C-alpha positions as CSV (number, residue, x, y, z in Angstrom):
1,M,20.2,0.0,-6.2
2,R,17.2,1.1,-4.0
3,I,13.5,1.7,-4.3
4,Q,13.1,5.5,-4.7
5,H,9.3,5.8,-5.0
6,S,6.0,3.9,-5.3
7,G,3.2,5.1,-7.4
8,L,-0.5,4.6,-6.5
9,V,-3.5,5.4,-8.7
10,V,-6.2,7.1,-6.7
11,S,-9.8,7.8,-7.5
12,D,-10.1,11.2,-5.7
13,L,-6.8,13.1,-5.6
14,E,-7.8,15.7,-3.0
15,R,-9.2,13.0,-0.6
16,S,-5.9,11.0,-1.0
17,R,-3.8,14.2,-0.6
18,R,-5.5,14.9,2.7
19,F,-5.1,11.3,3.8
20,F,-1.4,11.1,3.1
21,A,-0.7,14.5,4.5
22,E,-3.0,14.5,7.6
23,A,-3.4,10.9,8.6
24,L,0.1,9.8,7.7
25,G,1.9,13.1,8.2
26,L,3.9,12.9,4.9
27,E,5.4,16.0,3.3
28,E,4.0,17.1,0.0
29,V,6.8,18.0,-2.5
30,P,6.7,19.7,-5.9
31,R,6.5,17.6,-9.1
32,P,8.5,18.4,-12.3
33,P,6.7,21.1,-14.3
34,N,6.4,19.0,-17.4
35,F,4.2,16.5,-15.5
36,T,0.9,17.9,-16.6
37,F,-1.2,15.0,-15.6
38,A,-3.1,15.2,-12.3
39,G,-1.1,13.9,-9.3
40,T,0.8,14.8,-6.2
41,W,4.0,13.6,-4.6
42,F,4.9,13.0,-1.0
43,R,8.4,12.5,0.6
44,F,9.4,10.7,3.7
45,G,13.1,10.6,4.3
46,D,14.7,9.7,1.0
47,D,11.6,7.9,-0.3
48,E,8.5,9.1,-2.1
49,I,5.0,8.1,-2.9
50,H,3.5,9.4,-6.1
51,L,-0.3,9.7,-6.2
52,L,-1.7,9.6,-9.7
53,A,-5.3,10.6,-10.4
54,E,-7.3,7.9,-12.1
55,A,-7.9,8.8,-15.7
56,D,-8.4,7.1,-19.1
57,T,-4.6,7.0,-19.5
58,T,-3.8,5.4,-16.1
59,G,-4.4,2.0,-14.4
60,R,-7.5,1.7,-12.2
61,A,-7.5,3.0,-8.6
62,G,-7.6,0.7,-5.7
63,A,-6.4,-2.7,-4.8
64,P,-7.9,-6.2,-4.8
65,D,-9.6,-7.2,-1.6
66,A,-7.0,-9.0,0.5
67,G,-9.6,-10.7,2.7
68,A,-8.4,-12.0,6.0
69,G,-4.8,-11.8,4.8
70,A,-4.9,-7.9,5.2
71,A,-4.8,-8.2,8.9
72,F,-1.4,-9.9,8.6
73,G,0.0,-8.0,5.6
74,L,-0.4,-11.1,3.4
75,A,-1.2,-8.9,0.3
76,N,0.5,-6.2,-1.8
77,H,1.2,-3.4,0.6
78,L,3.5,-0.4,1.4
79,A,5.3,-0.3,4.7
80,F,6.4,2.9,6.6
81,E,8.9,2.7,9.4
82,V,7.8,5.1,12.3
83,D,9.7,6.1,15.4
84,D,6.6,5.8,17.7
85,L,4.0,3.3,16.6
86,A,1.5,4.3,19.4
87,A,1.7,8.0,18.3
88,A,1.3,7.0,14.6
89,C,-1.8,4.9,15.5
90,A,-3.2,7.8,17.5
91,R,-2.8,10.0,14.5
92,L,-4.6,7.4,12.3
93,A,-7.5,7.2,14.9
94,E,-7.8,11.0,15.0
95,N,-8.3,11.0,11.3
96,G,-10.9,8.2,11.3
97,V,-8.6,5.5,10.0
98,A,-9.4,2.0,11.3
99,L,-6.8,-0.6,11.8
100,V,-7.4,-3.9,10.0
101,G,-4.6,-5.7,11.9
102,G,-2.4,-5.1,14.9
103,P,-0.7,-3.8,16.8
104,M,1.1,-7.1,16.8
105,P,4.7,-8.4,17.2
106,R,6.3,-9.5,13.9
107,G,8.6,-11.8,15.8
108,D,11.9,-10.1,15.2
109,G,11.7,-7.0,17.5
110,V,9.3,-5.2,15.3
111,A,5.7,-4.1,16.1
112,Q,3.3,-3.5,13.3
113,V,-0.2,-2.4,12.3
114,F,-2.1,-2.6,9.0
115,F,-4.7,-0.2,7.6
116,H,-6.2,0.9,4.2
117,D,-6.0,4.2,2.4
118,P,-9.3,5.7,0.9
119,D,-8.9,3.5,-2.2
120,G,-8.2,0.3,-0.4
121,H,-4.4,0.1,-0.8
122,L,-3.1,-1.9,2.2
123,L,-0.5,0.1,4.2
124,E,1.6,-0.8,7.2
125,F,3.3,1.2,10.0
126,F,6.1,-0.6,11.9
127,E,8.4,0.3,14.7
128,R,11.7,-1.4,15.6
129,T,11.2,-1.9,19.3
130,G,14.1,-4.3,19.9
131,E,11.8,-6.2,22.3
132,D,12.3,-10.0,22.7
133,Q,9.5,-11.5,20.6
134,T,10.5,-15.1,20.7
135,D,7.0,-16.0,22.0
136,A,5.2,-14.1,19.2
137,P,2.2,-16.0,17.9
138,E,2.2,-17.8,14.6
139,R,1.5,-15.5,11.7
140,A,-1.3,-16.9,9.5
141,P,-4.8,-15.7,8.8
């Protein structure tokens, strides 16, 4: 068993399409032709994110405010493994996306950052650096 996709309800499909394609660099892929509701799918490796346009028949767009916990990933979030965290952060900055946490060591050879999509969903980029992080600071808001 594995997770194949995550679905996010978004308030502005075109804005979110640009964000996931341009700021995150994900590949947009076709949806089944019988899916007539508004949405778009993105693939990264074997995984997908399905964006669903907010409508009367969907849940509400956005996520609850995570408060100070957002900076540490202490909230519902999606994480993306990247090969080069610095390059991924530069791409975010080029697209006007502010980090809410990090870059910081996770404590197990992983560096991570946290940021929000246009609807406030908390997202994470992480890179397996393999660095010794035995002196990483305590993780708490």
